[in-house]
Z-matrix of the N, CA and C atoms (Angstrom, degrees):
N
C 1 1.451
C 2 1.531 1 108.18
N 3 1.323 2 118.64 1 132.86
C 4 1.467 3 121.23 2 177.44
C 5 1.523 4 110.84 3 -64.06
N 6 1.347 5 115.33 4 152.65
C 7 1.459 6 120.61 5 -179.67
C 8 1.519 7 110.05 6 -120.16
N 9 1.332 8 114.55 7 152.68
C 10 1.453 9 121.96 8 178.86
C 11 1.518 10 107.94 9 -140.59
N 12 1.318 11 117.07 10 133.56
C 13 1.459 12 120.88 11 178.14
C 14 1.521 13 107.69 12 -103.36
N 15 1.320 14 115.82 13 126.85
C 16 1.465 15 122.10 14 179.51
C 17 1.514 16 108.08 15 -119.00
N 18 1.332 17 115.88 16 127.49
C 19 1.459 18 120.83 17 176.34
C 20 1.529 19 107.47 18 -105.17
N 21 1.317 20 115.44 19 136.29
C 22 1.452 21 119.75 20 -177.49
C 23 1.518 22 109.76 21 -139.08
N 24 1.324 23 115.66 22 158.11
C 25 1.462 24 120.77 23 179.64
C 26 1.528 25 111.77 24 -107.27
N 27 1.303 26 116.73 25 -31.62
C 28 1.452 27 122.02 26 -172.60
C 29 1.528 28 110.20 27 -101.89
N 30 1.325 29 117.69 28 136.58
C 31 1.466 30 121.58 29 178.79
C 32 1.525 31 111.42 30 -63.99
N 33 1.308 32 116.86 31 -27.99
C 34 1.472 33 120.00 32 -179.93
C 35 1.520 34 111.02 33 -64.87
N 36 1.313 35 116.53 34 -30.48
C 37 1.463 36 120.40 35 177.25
C 38 1.520 37 110.29 36 -62.86
N 39 1.319 38 116.53 37 -44.07
C 40 1.465 39 120.62 38 178.29
C 41 1.523 40 110.86 39 -63.64
N 42 1.317 41 117.03 40 -41.49
C 43 1.465 42 120.18 41 178.04
C 44 1.524 43 110.88 42 -61.39
N 45 1.326 44 117.11 43 -41.87
C 46 1.463 45 120.57 44 178.74
C 47 1.528 46 110.65 45 -64.63
N 48 1.326 47 117.05 46 -41.39
C 49 1.464 48 120.02 47 178.59
C 50 1.523 49 111.33 48 -63.86
N 51 1.323 50 117.10 49 -37.91
C 52 1.471 51 119.68 50 177.41
C 53 1.526 52 110.69 51 -64.60
N 54 1.322 53 117.03 52 -39.13
C 55 1.468 54 119.88 53 176.89
C 56 1.525 55 110.99 54 -64.82
N 57 1.328 56 117.05 55 -42.92
C 58 1.462 57 120.49 56 178.80
C 59 1.520 58 111.32 57 -63.88
N 60 1.331 59 116.75 58 -33.79
C 61 1.460 60 119.75 59 -177.13
C 62 1.521 61 111.95 60 -63.76
N 63 1.318 62 117.06 61 -29.00
C 64 1.464 63 119.93 62 178.41
C 65 1.521 64 111.24 63 -66.77
N 66 1.336 65 116.45 64 -35.50
C 67 1.462 66 120.59 65 -174.38
C 68 1.529 67 113.11 66 -92.77
N 69 1.319 68 117.57 67 -28.36
C 70 1.461 69 120.27 68 -174.73
C 71 1.528 70 113.83 69 -107.22
N 72 1.322 71 117.82 70 10.62
C 73 1.451 72 123.97 71 172.14
C 74 1.534 73 113.02 72 57.10
N 75 1.325 74 116.85 73 58.70
C 76 1.457 75 121.39 74 169.57
C 77 1.516 76 108.35 75 -136.30
N 78 1.320 77 115.21 76 161.03
C 79 1.465 78 119.70 77 -176.42
C 80 1.524 79 110.50 78 -113.73
N 81 1.321 80 115.27 79 155.28
C 82 1.459 81 122.39 80 178.70
C 83 1.516 82 107.42 81 -120.10
N 84 1.342 83 115.65 82 125.78
C 85 1.454 84 121.62 83 178.38
C 86 1.517 85 108.66 84 -120.80
N 87 1.306 86 116.34 85 135.56
C 88 1.451 87 120.64 86 176.71
C 89 1.519 88 107.85 87 -95.35
N 90 1.325 89 116.24 88 127.64
C 91 1.457 90 120.96 89 -179.40
C 92 1.510 91 109.60 90 -118.07
N 93 1.309 92 114.53 91 141.47
C 94 1.456 93 120.02 92 175.36
C 95 1.522 94 108.79 93 -88.11
N 96 1.310 95 115.48 94 145.93
C 97 1.454 96 119.17 95 175.44
C 98 1.513 97 108.46 96 -71.69
N 99 1.312 98 115.62 97 129.97
C 100 1.458 99 120.46 98 -179.43
C 101 1.522 100 109.94 99 -112.24
N 102 1.316 101 115.15 100 151.60
C 103 1.455 102 119.68 101 175.26
C 104 1.513 103 109.01 102 -73.58
N 105 1.309 104 114.71 103 146.29
C 106 1.452 105 118.87 104 177.55
C 107 1.515 106 109.02 105 -71.23
N 108 1.282 107 115.48 106 132.95
C 109 1.457 108 120.74 107 -177.53
C 110 1.524 109 110.24 108 -88.30
N 111 1.300 110 115.79 109 161.16
C 112 1.449 111 121.06 110 174.89
C 113 1.523 112 109.02 111 -69.95
N 114 1.324 113 116.77 112 148.03
C 115 1.448 114 120.34 113 175.11
C 116 1.522 115 109.45 114 -145.90
N 117 1.309 116 116.39 115 163.11
C 118 1.462 117 122.26 116 -176.22
C 119 1.512 118 111.39 117 -111.30
N 120 1.329 119 115.11 118 139.80
C 121 1.457 120 121.91 119 172.02
C 122 1.516 121 106.55 120 -127.77
N 123 1.306 122 116.57 121 112.58
C 124 1.467 123 123.19 122 -179.95
C 125 1.521 124 111.73 123 50.40
N 126 1.315 125 116.86 124 43.87
C 127 1.447 126 121.54 125 175.84
C 128 1.516 127 115.16 126 85.11
N 129 1.344 128 118.20 127 -1.84
C 130 1.458 129 121.67 128 179.13
C 131 1.522 130 108.32 129 -102.14
N 132 1.327 131 117.47 130 124.63
C 133 1.455 132 121.59 131 -179.51
C 134 1.518 133 109.94 132 -80.79
N 135 1.314 134 116.27 133 125.81
C 136 1.455 135 122.96 134 177.61
C 137 1.522 136 107.55 135 -101.00
N 138 1.325 137 116.51 136 122.98
C 139 1.460 138 122.72 137 -178.36
C 140 1.521 139 107.98 138 -112.52
N 141 1.333 140 118.64 139 133.54
C 142 1.464 141 120.01 140 178.24
C 143 1.525 142 111.06 141 -59.67
N 144 1.323 143 115.80 142 149.84
C 145 1.462 144 120.96 143 -178.29
C 146 1.521 145 111.08 144 -65.63
N 147 1.314 146 114.99 145 149.57
C 148 1.454 147 122.30 146 178.16
C 149 1.517 148 107.56 147 -111.18
N 150 1.314 149 118.03 148 115.37
C 151 1.461 150 121.25 149 -176.32
C 152 1.520 151 112.93 150 -74.09
N 153 1.319 152 118.02 151 -8.00
C 154 1.458 153 120.06 152 -179.20
C 155 1.527 154 112.72 153 -83.45
N 156 1.332 155 118.13 154 -6.62
C 157 1.458 156 121.28 155 -179.70
C 158 1.522 157 109.39 156 -74.31
N 159 1.334 158 116.56 157 131.18
C 160 1.458 159 122.15 158 -179.34
C 161 1.526 160 109.43 159 -94.06
N 162 1.330 161 116.97 160 115.41
C 163 1.460 162 121.36 161 -178.10
C 164 1.521 163 112.84 162 -105.45
N 165 1.314 164 118.13 163 12.48
C 166 1.465 165 120.86 164 -177.10
C 167 1.523 166 112.42 165 -64.29
N 168 1.330 167 117.78 166 -29.83
C 169 1.458 168 120.18 167 178.79
C 170 1.527 169 111.28 168 -65.49
N 171 1.314 170 117.13 169 -28.24
C 172 1.459 171 120.42 170 179.99
C 173 1.521 172 112.71 171 -77.57
N 174 1.329 173 118.00 172 -19.13
C 175 1.457 174 120.65 173 -179.36
C 176 1.521 175 111.37 174 -61.24
N 177 1.326 176 117.63 175 -39.17
C 178 1.464 177 120.69 176 179.84
C 179 1.526 178 111.39 177 -63.98
N 180 1.322 179 116.33 178 -34.20
C 181 1.462 180 119.76 179 -177.95
C 182 1.526 181 111.39 180 -71.63
N 183 1.330 182 117.78 181 -41.41
C 184 1.456 183 121.09 182 -171.28
C 185 1.530 184 114.64 183 -103.60
N 186 1.317 185 119.09 184 -11.53
C 187 1.460 186 120.32 185 -177.81
C 188 1.522 187 111.02 186 -74.68
N 189 1.322 188 114.74 187 142.50
C 190 1.468 189 123.46 188 176.45
C 191 1.523 190 112.84 189 56.50
N 192 1.297 191 117.48 190 30.48
C 193 1.468 192 122.32 191 175.05
C 194 1.518 193 107.52 192 -107.65
N 195 1.290 194 115.75 193 141.91
C 196 1.467 195 118.85 194 178.16
C 197 1.525 196 108.66 195 -95.42
N 198 1.311 197 115.60 196 70.66
C 199 1.464 198 121.82 197 179.35
C 200 1.522 199 107.98 198 -96.68
N 201 1.313 200 115.58 199 121.69
C 202 1.453 201 120.57 200 178.10
C 203 1.521 202 108.46 201 -103.91
N 204 1.312 203 115.94 202 143.36
C 205 1.460 204 120.78 203 -177.57
C 206 1.523 205 111.25 204 -61.28
N 207 1.323 206 117.54 205 -39.60
C 208 1.461 207 120.74 206 -178.89
C 209 1.532 208 110.68 207 -62.90
N 210 1.318 209 116.36 208 -45.09
C 211 1.462 210 121.01 209 179.68
C 212 1.536 211 110.73 210 -64.93
N 213 1.321 212 116.81 211 -40.52
C 214 1.465 213 120.97 212 178.73
C 215 1.525 214 110.97 213 -62.29
N 216 1.322 215 117.28 214 -42.63
C 217 1.471 216 120.95 215 178.67
C 218 1.523 217 111.05 216 -63.89
N 219 1.310 218 116.53 217 -41.41
C 220 1.465 219 119.54 218 -177.73
C 221 1.524 220 111.78 219 -68.95
N 222 1.315 221 117.94 220 -38.45
C 223 1.466 222 120.80 221 -173.93
C 224 1.521 223 113.71 222 -89.23
N 225 1.306 224 118.08 223 -42.65
C 226 1.455 225 120.36 224 -168.64
C 227 1.518 226 114.56 225 -102.64
N 228 1.298 227 118.02 226 -26.82
C 229 1.454 228 119.33 227 -171.18
C 230 1.519 229 114.67 228 -101.50
N 231 1.294 230 118.09 229 3.65
C 232 1.456 231 119.47 230 -177.20
C 233 1.525 232 110.50 231 -79.63
N 234 1.294 233 115.90 232 141.18
C 235 1.455 234 121.85 233 176.88
C 236 1.525 235 109.35 234 -77.21
N 237 1.287 236 115.21 235 142.57
C 238 1.468 237 118.68 236 174.09
C 239 1.510 238 108.49 237 -91.09
N 240 1.296 239 116.30 238 138.75
C 241 1.477 240 121.38 239 -176.83
C 242 1.487 241 110.17 240 -105.64
């Protein structure tokens, strides 16, 4: 069965939808918001971002610098043989 997510602000909207569900043969399920779980991609664990981390200290390092991605790859990311 296809699913549709409806967001509403007013409780009366939910009451109206419940009344319509009796006549138009659809169901209403209440779902709790869940935290995103960790998952793996090719052996690398992906962890959801944490908004409590303070990144302001990094702004001084990277602000107003003319760092280009191409130059960074050539200088810093090359393997030594």
